[in-house]
C-alpha positions in Angstrom: 143.5 102.1 44.9 140.7 102.7 47.4 142.4 99.6 49.6 145.8 101.2 49.4 144.0 105.3 51.4 142.0 103.0 53.7 145.5 100.9 54.8 146.8 104.5 54.8 144.7 105.4 57.4 143.9 103.4 59.3 148.1 103.0 59.5 148.2 106.6 61.1 145.7 105.7 62.9 147.3 102.9 64.8 150.6 105.0 64.8 148.7 107.8 66.8 147.1 105.3 69.2 151.0 104.0 69.3 152.1 107.3 70.2 149.1 108.6 72.9 150.3 105.1 75.0 153.8 105.9 74.9 153.2 109.2 76.0 150.8 108.4 79.1 153.4 105.8 79.9 156.2 108.2 79.5 154.6 109.5 81.5 153.3 107.8 84.0 157.4 106.8 84.7 158.1 110.1 85.2 155.2 110.9 87.8 156.9 107.9 89.8 160.1 109.0 89.7 159.1 112.7 91.8 157.2 110.9 93.8 160.8 108.3 94.7 162.7 111.1 94.4 160.8 112.8 97.4 161.3 109.5 99.1 165.6 109.7 98.9 165.6 112.7 99.9 163.7 111.6 102.9 165.6 109.1 103.4 169.1 110.5 102.6 168.7 113.3 105.5 167.0 111.4 107.8 170.0 108.9 107.6 172.2 112.0 108.0 170.3 113.1 110.7 169.3 116.8 109.6 165.6 116.9 109.4 162.6 114.8 109.9 159.8 115.2 110.3 157.8 117.8 108.6 160.5 119.8 108.4 161.6 116.7 106.4 158.6 116.6 104.3 159.9 120.2 103.3 163.4 120.1 102.4 162.8 116.9 100.6 160.6 119.1 98.2 157.1 117.1 99.0 156.3 121.0 97.2 157.5 119.7 93.7 154.6 117.3 93.6 151.4 117.4 91.9 149.0 116.2 94.4 147.6 114.8 98.2 147.6 111.5 96.8 151.4 112.1 95.5 152.2 113.5 98.9 150.3 110.3 100.7 152.5 107.7 99.0 155.8 109.1 99.7 154.6 109.7 103.4 153.4 105.9 103.1 156.6 105.0 101.4 159.1 106.5 103.5 156.6 104.5 106.7 158.0 101.5 105.0 161.7 102.3 105.9 161.3 104.2 108.5 158.3 105.7 111.0 155.9 108.2 109.0 156.9 111.1 109.0 153.7 113.0 109.4 154.0 111.9 113.5 151.2 112.0 115.8 149.3 114.3 113.7 148.2 111.5 110.7 144.7 111.7 111.9 144.8 114.7 112.4 145.5 115.3 108.8 142.9 112.9 107.4 140.7 115.4 105.3 143.1 118.0 105.0 145.3 118.8 101.6 148.5 117.7 101.9 149.8 119.8 99.2 147.9 123.1 100.0 148.8 122.6 103.8 152.9 122.3 102.9 152.6 125.2 100.4 150.8 127.5 103.3 153.6 126.4 105.4 156.4 126.7 102.7 154.7 130.5 101.7 154.4 131.1 105.4 157.7 130.0 106.4 157.0 128.1 109.3 159.0 126.7 111.3 157.3 123.5 113.1 160.3 123.0 115.2 159.7 126.0 117.5 156.6 127.6 115.8 154.6 124.8 117.2 152.3 122.2 116.2 150.9 121.6 112.9 147.3 121.2 114.3 147.3 125.7 113.7 147.9 125.1 109.8 145.3 121.6 109.4 142.1 124.3 111.3 143.3 127.8 109.1 142.7 125.3 106.4 139.7 123.8 107.8 138.2 127.6 108.4 138.6 128.3 104.6 136.7 125.0 103.5 134.3 125.6 100.8 131.3 123.4 100.9 131.4 121.7 97.8 128.0 122.3 96.0 126.4 119.7 93.3 125.9 123.0 90.8 128.1 125.9 90.4 125.5 128.4 89.9 122.1 129.6 91.8 120.4 129.8 88.4 120.8 126.4 86.2 118.7 126.7 83.3 118.2 122.9 82.8 116.6 123.0 86.7 114.4 125.8 86.3 110.5 124.9 87.0 108.9 125.0 83.3 104.8 126.2 84.0 
């Protein structure tokens, strides 16, 4: 009887672990497909001569990606097929969170073709950047000196 319950509990644990692994793989595949969709839309727009560069990335839906690394990966993938969409500003944007950059540009309806260069937004984001502190609180009880 005890063996039955041990086997039942063990089987349920294995089932839950398998379910977690399956969900993780599905999430990773969905995440990769989001990046691929942006790349495909950008390349399609470029072939149709609609728009390239920063406006092309915005039109391809770069703001729908989850994080900075996804945008950089999409740009690297695009660069394999054509020139980099970040153009000559590639090095200037290394220390900038590209997701924040593009969301700010979209929010302001920033026209990269007429308004100027992307360095303006990058400089603004650099000036807003807060220092990364190790401890977010000014007083940490576990760090307090004891008499």
